[in-house]
Steps between C-alpha positions, in 0.01 A plus 500: 500500500630844412476772763551806281525607140717791389449674167839577340514758222774647284760714676587853389803503731660207317477679165628824654797322656595351164478846342732643769749218437493566126559873557785428742666271245471766231651768727782259592576446132527873445747531787720207394730541202348221288619498141447305184378144541443531876275802452304325226462187714385701801245697298368182340447339842350820641252530214406132541419556868315822414293307244419230757396771747280670241333170404432415865353848547263450206383148584203454726584251772199317642427515871581196710347373819716360775322253727648441846402201708479457876813284506707717262376361170558726200299479179488740206200558275532472204740214562797638306716479813533173691327454833672383814571574867617838629852500650617687808783665305252729323590862564269787599611857428295821527492537119514135384459136594729226374289185485681167519313174474582138428304297247387142548767231444527343156740269312742776397499672840434254785506780759289735288609811313565834666284777348546875554300812416545866591166661584527878512269700726319665209391164355228442760292693749642602838274254680613213273864600546462491880313168484782345299759640743305348792485164321878505451562590864266222610685259271830605657355444845368155407822390327733639769754244624445372854807531726 
């Protein structure tokens, strides 16, 4: 049974951060004395990343729903990300949450695969963000080693 569902939308911060990184790389290239082939190679790579950024800006990314269970189960709808069990090493920051979960064991990975996802604060409502942070803290409390 799933205790809560969190609606996850597209982040504006993620796109803005990529734009800042592209601008910083361009400024760095103007400050460094790149010449000839190195300058051409740098500009080619920079324009490739700029194109990727522009394409990601133009594409509409569908919203996802993150379902959290009572015992730390994680499931994504639509199921484009694997489901599993929330791990205590997930990280809660004021502006983001780093979700770590382990999938069910299979033939290729007997212990299950480690999955990760950065969820920025602007991708969900404040109440959903706090609910996810509480679920991670509860998971840490439940998975804490006994001395």
